[in-house]
PADREN-126614 format. One record per atom (N, C-alpha, C): x, y, z. Coordinates in steps of 0.001 Angstrom, whole numbers. Layout:
<sites>
        x        y        z
        X        Y        Z
...
</sites>
This chain:
<sites>
        x        y        z
    66063  -123245   -51494
    67284  -121943   -51360
    67315  -121370   -52823
    67781  -122025   -53714
    68201  -121605   -54363
    66836  -120823   -55677
    65812  -121221   -55285
    64738  -121046   -56174
    64473  -119502   -55068
    64715  -119324   -54122
    64437  -117843   -53641
    65357  -117052   -54008
    66653  -117387   -53989
    67833  -116502   -54225
    67711  -116245   -55963
    67270  -116926   -56853
    67177  -116875   -57995
    65637  -115612   -58456
    64572  -115621   -57282
    63555  -115045   -57363
    63886  -113301   -56370
    64786  -113513   -55417
    65309  -111841   -55068
    66026  -111363   -56185
    66857  -112291   -57086
    67717  -111703   -58071
    66660  -111263   -59303
    66256  -112092   -59617
    65155  -111371   -60847
    64683  -109735   -60228
    63971  -109784   -58788
    63581  -108609   -58433
    64684  -107228   -58592
    65471  -107758   -58404
    66438  -106236   -57864
    66892  -105762   -59709
    66756  -107055   -60348
    67363  -107055   -61688
    65988  -105888   -62481
    64879  -106430   -61998
    63893  -105651   -62279
    63548  -104311   -62096
    64031  -103588   -60669
    63833  -102704   -59881
    65245  -102069   -60790
    66269  -102514   -61173
    66927  -101954   -61580
    67035  -101018   -62975
    66271  -101926   -63843
    65696  -101725   -65583
    64942  -100261   -65122
    63973  -100231   -64241
    62782   -99378   -64016
    63444   -97911   -63705
    64338   -97520   -63091
    65108   -96458   -63037
    65361   -95679   -64286
    66246   -96758   -65080
    66653   -96145   -66311
    65098   -95245   -67155
    64469   -95968   -66809
    63009   -95682   -67886
    62516   -94606   -67158
    62146   -94272   -65926
    61911   -92799   -65192
    62242   -91781   -65939
    64231   -91889   -65358
    64566   -90800   -65965
    64716   -90198   -67653
    64444   -91277   -68153
    63851   -91003   -69428
    62555   -90409   -69905
    61549   -90577   -68977
    60669   -90300   -68889
    60926   -88521   -68624
    61474   -88244   -67833
    61736   -87096   -67050
    62358   -86249   -68559
    63216   -86804   -68353
    64526   -86051   -69561
    63280   -85120   -70829
    62259   -86434   -71252
    61403   -86309   -72196
    60662   -85059   -71906
    60074   -85073   -70614
    59428   -84298   -70444
    60437   -82437   -70478
    61452   -83154   -70160
    61872   -81726   -69687
    62252   -80767   -70904
    62926   -81674   -71738
    63209   -81282   -73247
    62146   -80480   -73578
    60718   -81519   -73437
    59232   -81152   -74467
    59311   -79503   -74085
    59423   -79290   -72277
    59128   -78178   -71534
    59979   -76752   -72551
    61494   -77028   -72454
    62169   -75824   -73191
    61594   -75933   -74283
    61307   -76600   -75051
    60745   -76714   -76870
    60133   -75890   -76758
    58696   -75768   -75731
    57637   -75327   -75590
    57805   -73718   -75284
    58592   -73961   -74210
    59027   -72466   -73873
    59891   -71542   -74417
    60814   -72403   -75865
    61410   -71497   -77163
    60418   -70792   -78124
    59280   -72230   -78013
    58448   -71170   -78662
    57455   -70617   -78854
    56846   -70442   -77438
    56671   -69182   -76955
    56967   -68262   -76988
    58298   -68135   -77179
    59678   -66460   -77260
    59894   -66735   -78337
    59284   -67544   -79977
    59789   -67373   -81148
    61240   -67866   -81186
    61262   -69019   -80277
    62334   -69406   -80387
    64010   -68385   -80210
    63531   -67710   -79382
    64631   -66220   -79368
    65106   -66701   -77607
    66539   -67739   -77472
    66802   -68594   -76694
    67307   -66786   -75767
    67981   -65697   -76045
    68326   -64549   -74835
    67043   -64235   -74227
    65534   -64142   -75374
    64443   -63528   -74679
    63597   -64329   -73479
    63981   -65700   -74016
    63449   -67192   -73015
    64112   -66419   -72043
    65069   -66682   -72059
    66241   -66513   -70609
    65280   -65477   -69800
    65552   -64282   -70577
    64915   -62992   -69823
    63736   -63097   -68895
    63063   -63853   -69773
    61550   -63949   -69269
    61466   -64791   -68060
    62652   -65313   -68024
    62629   -66465   -67063
    63346   -65655   -65507
    63925   -65111   -65507
    64651   -63991   -64620
    63773   -63227   -64137
    62713   -62180   -65320
    62027   -61300   -64528
    60915   -62400   -63647
    60236   -63280   -64011
    59325   -64052   -63442
    60227   -64523   -61952
    61117   -64751   -61863
    61982   -65107   -60383
    62195   -63513   -59670
    62007   -62519   -60256
    62385   -61339   -59573
    61239   -61163   -59227
    59868   -61460   -59931
    58541   -61020   -59525
    58238   -61485   -58110
    58642   -62581   -57934
    58095   -63601   -57270
    58740   -62995   -55921
    59818   -62591   -56123
    60503   -62193   -54823
    60498   -61604   -54083
    59529   -60247   -54942
    59248   -58859   -54785
    57824   -59069   -54225
    57297   -60460   -54117
    55783   -60435   -53413
    55747   -60472   -52205
    54929   -60203   -51559
    54599   -60171   -49924
    54194   -61827   -49875
    54812   -62151   -48662
    54213   -63496   -48516
    52946   -64065   -47870
    51791   -64262   -48582
    50609   -64259   -48196
    50242   -64804   -46634
    51166   -65675   -46144
    51333   -66523   -44804
    51599   -66079   -43773
    52719   -65662   -44034
    53492   -65167   -42771
    53551   -63767   -42651
    53199   -62660   -41668
    53216   -61734   -41228
    54205   -61135   -40664
    55115   -60123   -41331
    55841   -59419   -40295
    55144   -58649   -38975
    55872   -59151   -37839
    55636   -58700   -36860
    56265   -57789   -36097
    55501   -56374   -35212
    56453   -55765   -34991
    57795   -56032   -33918
    58578   -55315   -34139
    59750   -55781   -32997
    59167   -55143   -31324
    59942   -56329   -30936
    59461   -56181   -29205
    60309   -54994   -28203
    59718   -53751   -27715
    60507   -53262   -26983
    60354   -53188   -25545
    61183   -52925   -24916
    61194   -52855   -23378
    60148   -51999   -22809
    59498   -52105   -21666
    58996   -51134   -21083
    59447   -49866   -21036
    60853   -50012   -20847
    61807   -48842   -20518
    61982   -47676   -22041
    61853   -48571   -23047
    62175   -48617   -24361
    60867   -47127   -24658
    59653   -47817   -24217
    58332   -47278   -24683
    58035   -45879   -24308
    57564   -45220   -25086
    57562   -43831   -24629
    55751   -44114   -24279
    55696   -43207   -23130
    54548   -43326   -21716
    53824   -42240   -21878
    52922   -41678   -22320
    51837   -40838   -22514
    50469   -40818   -21596
    51175   -39642   -20720
    50006   -39333   -19765
    48713   -38642   -20182
    47629   -39658   -19595
    46586   -39436   -20261
    45840   -38294   -19077
    44744   -37120   -19634
    44389   -36248   -18827
    42727   -37126   -18301
    43277   -36602   -16730
    42429   -37579   -16030
    40792   -37336   -16233
    39796   -38515   -16078
    38308   -38040   -16689
    37757   -37981   -14925
    36438   -37023   -15067
    35986   -36996   -14139
    35705   -37362   -12897
    35071   -38907   -13813
    35449   -40691   -12701
    36776   -40529   -11698
    37609   -39806   -12234
    38551   -40288   -11531
    39101   -38930   -10791
    39027   -38188   -10686
    38714   -36786    -9985
    38286   -37201    -8377
    38834   -36528    -7521
    38608   -37100    -5987
    37038   -36563    -5788
    36093   -37315    -4681
    35049   -36947    -4921
    34485   -36830    -3560
    33766   -36379    -3136
    33141   -36277    -1748
    32750   -37824    -1110
    32866   -37411     -157
    32461   -38671      996
    31063   -38525     1419
    30663   -39402      598
    28976   -39313      716
    28314   -39709     2169
    27664   -38731     2412
    27189   -39071     4460
    28497   -38652     5340
    29518   -37516     4664
    29991   -37025     5791
    29336   -35958     6267
    29744   -36020     7598
    29036   -34714     8334
    29770   -33318     8566
    29819   -32637     8291
    30347   -31310     8812
    31050   -31340     9823
    32312   -30896     9939
    33059   -30945    11629
    32805   -29636    12303
    32592   -29570    13680
    32745   -28890    14282
    33786   -27342    14531
    34923   -27692    14318
    36272   -26798    13665
    36706   -27105    12439
    37028   -26210    11852
    37719   -26214    10344
    38917   -26767    10381
    39533   -27388     9364
    41033   -28437     9419
    41992   -27622     9088
    43094   -27516    10035
    44279   -26817     9605
    45534   -27913     9279
    46077   -27799     8182
    47361   -28760     8145
    48358   -28039     8106
    49780   -28144     8827
    50761   -27523     8873
    50497   -25675     8895
    49237   -25559     9422
    49114   -24021    10120
    48456   -23884     8797
    47794   -24469     8089
    47239   -23862     6465
    45895   -24341     6493
    45039   -23358     6697
    43531   -23682     6389
    43188   -24212     5271
    42444   -25559     5123
    42236   -26323     4007
    40922   -26319     3564
    40303   -26377     2749
    38523   -26676     2065
    38695   -27462      988
    38322   -28596      762
    38116   -29097     -510
    37437   -30416      113
    36669   -31284    -1314
    35939   -32099    -1017
    36360   -33232     -183
    37347   -33157      700
    37465   -34117     1648
    37622   -33475     3083
    37546   -32538     3107
    38054   -31203     4122
    36810   -29943     4553
    36071   -30845     4856
    34745   -29614     4684
    35079   -28140     5893
    34026   -27469     5975
    34105   -26310     7206
    33279   -26926     8114
    32897   -26099     9103
    31758   -25882     9731
    30650   -25127     9150
    29249   -25286     9514
    28648   -24502     8674
    28601   -22969     9577
    29007   -22903    10729
    29297   -21544    11773
    30657   -20975    10815
    31600   -21656    10814
    32733   -20787    10252
    32015   -19783     9145
    32619   -18339     9788
    32583   -17331     9316
    32809   -16026     8883
    34575   -16338     8642
    35519   -15343     9099
    35355   -13728     8844
    34427   -13960     6940
    34480   -13045     6442
    35921   -12725     5428
    35959   -12022     4921
    36992   -11666     3856
    38108   -11327     4394
    39343   -11967     4027
    40586   -11890     4781
    41053   -10858     4672
    41665    -9922     5242
    42164    -8473     5124
    43836    -8677     4848
    44523    -9551     5470
    45451    -9519     4456
    45377    -9963     2822
    44540   -11096     2582
    44723   -11074     1147
    44508   -10009      473
    43519    -9531      802
    42439    -8029      525
    43785    -7076      116
    44836    -7298     1449
    45560    -5891     1189
    46908    -6493      174
    46817    -8310       96
    47830    -8593     -826
    46829    -8494    -2460
    46363    -8800    -2493
    45350    -8195    -3879
    45471    -6657    -4578
    45316    -6058    -3451
    45300    -4672    -4395
    46750    -4333    -4162
    47912    -4299    -3357
    49265    -4451    -4423
    49494    -5399    -5443
    48943    -6139    -5464
    49153    -6998    -7086
    48164    -6084    -8452
    47083    -6032    -7635
    46219    -5155    -8483
    47168    -3721    -9328
    47770    -3087    -8441
    48473    -1946    -8479
    49448    -2185    -9188
    50228    -3532    -9110
    51035    -3689   -10402
    50905    -4264   -11627
    49398    -4979   -11878
    49175    -5186   -13046
    48816    -3616   -13559
    48640    -2258   -13133
    47954    -1814   -13425
    49187     -800   -14465
    50121    -1049   -13615
    51394     -748   -14527
    51525    -1010   -15852
    50994    -2370   -16178
    51208    -3268   -17282
    49515    -2864   -18282
    49192    -1584   -17379
    47717    -1547   -17987
    46801    -2754   -18221
    46792    -3196   -16796
    46171    -4526   -17052
    45071    -4261   -15668
    43763    -3637   -15895
    42911    -3673   -14634
    42283    -4909   -13673
    43052    -5639   -12804
    42148    -6230   -12068
    41303    -6227   -11071
    40457    -6906   -11076
    39383    -6612    -9667
    38802    -8114    -9388
    38417    -7913    -8137
    38266    -9309    -7293
    36229    -9360    -7405
    35563   -10066    -8569
    34288    -9920    -8342
    33829   -10699    -7307
    34381   -11805    -6515
    33901   -12530    -6228
    34856   -13184    -4471
    34558   -12803    -3628
    35537   -13551    -2104
    34788   -13947    -1359
    34540   -13402     -564
    34194   -14461      815
    32371   -14459      445
    32195   -15889      480
    31123   -16372      573
    30257   -16832     2037
    29584   -17015     2534
    28672   -17217     3293
    28484   -19075     3455
    28025   -19275     4333
    27448   -20686     4056
    26316   -20882     3156
    25219   -20169     3779
    23681   -19804     3156
    23675   -19588     1603
    24885   -18370     1348
    24744   -17980       15
    25332   -19076     -623
    26728   -19955     -459
    26935   -20939     -843
    26109   -22179    -1531
    25171   -22147     -122
    23967   -23184     -437
    23139   -22616    -1379
    22579   -21475    -1669
    21862   -21246    -3233
    22556   -21093    -3744
    23740   -20530    -4195
    24222   -20805    -5220
    24426   -22156    -5854
    25040   -23227    -5217
    25013   -24676    -5599
    24008   -25154    -5886
    22565   -25518    -5423
    21333   -25320    -5830
    20803   -25481    -6984
    21356   -23620    -7337
    21043   -23163    -8365
    21663   -23613    -9672
    22792   -24152    -9440
    23955   -24878   -10369
    23387   -26570   -10480
    22856   -27112    -9612
    22214   -28484    -9657
    21273   -27970   -10553
    20063   -27422    -9932
    19044   -27157   -10736
    19251   -26772   -12172
    20172   -26286   -12503
    20563   -26215   -14055
    21505   -27386   -14852
    22451   -27849   -14613
    23679   -28533   -14667
    22899   -30134   -13984
    22275   -30307   -13360
    22521   -31274   -12700
    23886   -31534   -11263
    23915   -32501   -10472
    24730   -32993    -9509
    25375   -33234    -9856
    26514   -34448   -10913
    27338   -34700   -11710
    28156   -32993   -11751
    27722   -32662   -12586
    28138   -31636   -13392
    28630   -30669   -12508
    27505   -29687   -11915
    28039   -29169   -10460
    28817   -29136    -9712
    29279   -30568    -9513
    30166   -30881    -8690
    31906   -30460    -9182
    32036   -30439   -10651
    32681   -30549   -11186
    33571   -28443   -11036
    32457   -28134   -11181
    33091   -26406   -10903
    31775   -25832    -9352
    31634   -26295    -8486
    30768   -25529    -8199
    30920   -27040    -6833
    31565   -26076    -5289
    31169   -26495    -3990
    29951   -26555    -3355
    30088   -28091    -2562
    28822   -28279    -1985
    28914   -27065     -718
    27686   -26872     -316
    27773   -26399     1014
    28731   -27283     1824
    29330   -26116     2891
    30617   -26152     3503
    31776   -26730     3180
    31511   -26824     1907
    33302   -27269     1105
    33852   -26009      577
    33005   -25004       38
    33457   -24050     -800
    34786   -23458     -110
    35822   -23102     -969
    37132   -22120     -302
    36861   -20819       52
    35583   -20846    -1232
    35296   -18945     -639
    34598   -18706      993
    34426   -19925     1062
    33991   -19890     2657
    34852   -19260     3652
    36072   -19445     3448
    37530   -19228     3872
    37891   -17780     3955
    37302   -17283     2958
    37555   -15825     3144
    39192   -15496     2338
    40017   -16382     2048
    41221   -16477     1337
    40800   -16908      -96
    39573   -16910     -789
    39761   -17559    -2357
    38772   -16376    -3455
    39542   -15414    -3950
    39336   -15071    -4303
    39575   -15131    -5868
    38227   -14748    -7055
    37988   -14511    -8303
    37973   -13978    -8794
    39082   -13531    -9731
    39707   -12408   -10369
    39340   -12150   -11783
    38997   -11297   -12620
    38885   -10963   -13870
    39270    -9501   -14223
    39131    -9086   -15711
    39365    -8083   -15678
    38317    -7003   -15902
    38353    -5460   -15316
    37456    -4438   -16258
    37167    -4274   -17107
    35740    -4457   -17157
    35118    -4317   -18621
    35401    -5436   -19785
    35810    -6200   -18950
    35826    -7483   -19664
    34619    -8696   -18699
    33812    -8302   -18301
    32506    -9642   -18123
    32830   -10442   -18499
    32886   -10653   -19907
    32376   -11536   -20497
    33336   -13016   -20446
    34297   -12731   -19865
    35828   -13593   -19248
    35484   -13488   -17895
    34499   -13413   -17078
    34563   -13759   -15306
    33881   -15216   -15532
    34946   -15575   -14450
    34277   -17433   -14012
    34712   -18146   -15660
    35189   -17826   -16800
    35366   -18635   -17848
    36835   -18852   -17718
    36863   -19723   -18048
    38560   -20661   -18837
    39241   -19542   -19932
    38170   -18785   -20810
    38690   -17830   -21495
    39471   -17112   -20664
    39519   -16980   -20332
    40125   -15408   -19249
    41612   -16150   -19028
    41616   -17146   -18741
    43514   -17302   -18769
    44271   -17151   -20331
    43473   -17063   -21250
    43985   -17133   -22651
    43635   -15529   -22695
    43316   -14362   -21926
    43793   -13036   -22116
    44960   -12476   -21857
    45192   -11787   -21950
    46469   -10759   -21578
    46869   -10596   -19848
    45713   -10069   -19881
    45347   -10033   -18038
    45470   -11275   -17392
    44494   -12250   -18080
    44726   -13635   -17466
    46657   -14297   -17180
    46975   -14298   -18615
    48337   -14675   -18536
    48961   -13877   -18056
    48793   -12944   -17761
    49670   -11987   -16674
    49540   -12236   -14976
    48268   -12509   -14932
    48060   -12577   -13226
    48536   -14111   -13198
    48449   -14973   -14215
    49015   -16748   -13851
    50750   -16752   -13477
    51152   -15898   -14504
    52447   -15765   -14203
    53352   -14795   -13062
    52451   -14225   -12211
    52990   -13025   -11272
    52399   -13094   -10225
    51190   -14186   -10146
    50298   -14205    -8349
    50663   -14389    -7217
    52262   -15651    -8309
    52649   -15953    -6612
    53333   -14799    -5924
    53691   -13967    -6473
    54703   -13074    -6340
    54194   -11898    -5048
    52831   -11984    -5041
    52225   -11118    -4187
    51040   -12496    -3313
    51759   -13598    -3147
    51584   -14515    -2154
    49768   -15037    -2499
    49550   -15206    -4141
    48580   -15981    -4891
    48954   -17370    -5332
    48233   -18115    -5276
    48136   -19074    -6414
    46649   -19688    -7276
    47202   -19821    -8413
    45952   -20470    -9092
    45617   -21938    -8580
    44170   -21521    -8183
    43766   -22743    -7122
    43529   -24333    -7717
    43063   -23982    -8854
    42637   -25274    -9960
    42792   -25134   -11461
    44314   -25442   -11473
    45273   -25482   -12572
    44598   -26555   -13089
    44778   -26115   -14757
    44862   -27617   -15858
    45372   -28628   -15625
    44441   -29869   -15943
    45201   -30888   -16006
    44944   -31280   -14335
    44937   -30585   -13681
    44754   -31404   -12186
    43539   -31749   -11284
    42427   -32131   -12193
    41465   -32258   -11962
    40862   -33471   -10379
    42226   -34543   -11260
    41812   -35463   -10121
    42534   -35194    -8785
    43263   -34307    -9013
    43883   -33950    -7243
    42910   -32830    -6693
    42649   -31974    -7325
    41711   -31094    -6600
    39935   -31087    -6268
    39569   -32242    -7496
    38717   -32163    -7698
    37895   -31311    -8200
    38107   -30377    -8877
    37612   -29481    -9591
    38087   -29263   -10772
    37194   -28829   -11895
    37923   -28645   -13641
    38738   -27328   -13283
    39414   -26865   -14561
    40240   -25686   -14663
    39230   -24534   -14429
    39792   -23705   -13532
    39719   -22118   -13278
    40650   -21551   -13234
    40822   -20633   -14357
    41305   -19912   -14849
    41511   -18224   -14147
    40334   -18255   -13442
    40101   -16881   -12511
    39905   -17504   -11068
    39967   -18518   -10338
    39697   -18573    -8712
    41419   -18306    -8405
    41766   -17521    -7361
    43013   -17764    -7069
    42872   -17927    -5384
    43839   -18311    -5000
    43939   -19198    -2866
    45234   -17674    -2487
    44513   -17089    -1273
    45872   -16458    -1209
    46696   -17402       75
    47939   -18006      346
    48547   -18542      565
    49869   -17886     1132
    49755   -16612     1341
    51261   -16092     1530
    52331   -16322      129
    53347   -15525      403
    54280   -15491     -772
    55460   -16439     -740
    55800   -17018       61
    56824   -18233      371
    56046   -19616     -322
    54864   -20128      330
    54161   -20945      286
    53843   -21021    -1316
    53312   -19981    -1813
    52942   -19670    -3288
    54202   -19439    -4293
    55099   -18879    -3929
    56118   -19186    -5181
    56808   -20851    -5133
    56653   -21867    -3780
    57241   -23317    -4046
    55893   -23530    -4760
    54646   -23973    -4717
    53894   -24431    -5362
    53846   -23933    -7115
    54357   -22273    -7037
    54360   -21862    -8543
    55570   -22603    -8950
    56461   -22528    -8454
    57543   -23395    -8990
    57561   -24755    -9493
    57080   -25443    -8946
    56640   -26426    -8754
    55339   -27369    -9718
    54810   -26180   -10015
    53541   -26499   -10842
    52723   -27048   -10281
    52593   -27305    -8797
    51802   -27417    -7742
    50254   -27798    -7589
    49839   -27848    -6597
    48908   -27532    -6165
    48534   -27666    -4448
    47980   -26832    -4092
    47891   -26754    -2571
    47523   -28500    -1674
    46649   -29289    -2151
    46944   -30630    -2195
    47963   -31296    -2359
    48944   -31098    -3122
    49826   -31566    -3189
    51260   -31002    -2033
    51289   -29682    -1925
    52060   -28940     -649
    51694   -29594      234
    50575   -29900      445
    50167   -30103     1681
    50225   -31882     2162
    50307   -32606     1141
    50176   -33860     1343
    48653   -34416     1424
    48067   -33995      997
    46568   -34522     1298
    45619   -34706     -335
</sites>
């Protein structure tokens, strides 16, 4: 027992002697570093101190190479929602294999012809007298503003639309033709209520979106509803109407309905809920 106690005492004593030695070594190293640093700076204490401060500041200004700053999290309601233009693939499409009906479709008393609601091949009302009278009144008003409007295409028969559509398909293919021309039985021109409108002596803008950029086209877009007409295929509505923007294609629906659709910047499909 006595030897064990003596051994333990000697071990603790040995450890206690080792600590001062370690501290002495660290002290010598620190002193040596300071002396070396002063020597490198021509034994100028102020200069040495300033260089240490500069090094610390440079270190603090450097970006952290490991931890990257993350974007702040924003709730959905705080994020800006950007509406994208619909692609042709998202637009309303024909029901393949659909047979033409024996009677035209009326919704709330309004005749509808689009990619979901075709007309009978035998439906042949001719040009609407009411729509023609409204157009002539509108053209007279436009003439007072020195715009000479003309309806270069109105009623089309089923057979003529067949010929026209096939010609477009041969030139541009089915997918592209379906964006601007109706298949036989689906054309709004067959209702006799659709008027393709342009300006006299401005044939280069006939059936072209460029018509919407002309002064006559702008006047028509702003005033057609006063005479019962709506732009049937407005810009940005292809997913709803099924057709690309047509600045020249107008449909007669009557003054009350035209005013409602115009003020709400809508379409016939949206008005009828189809």
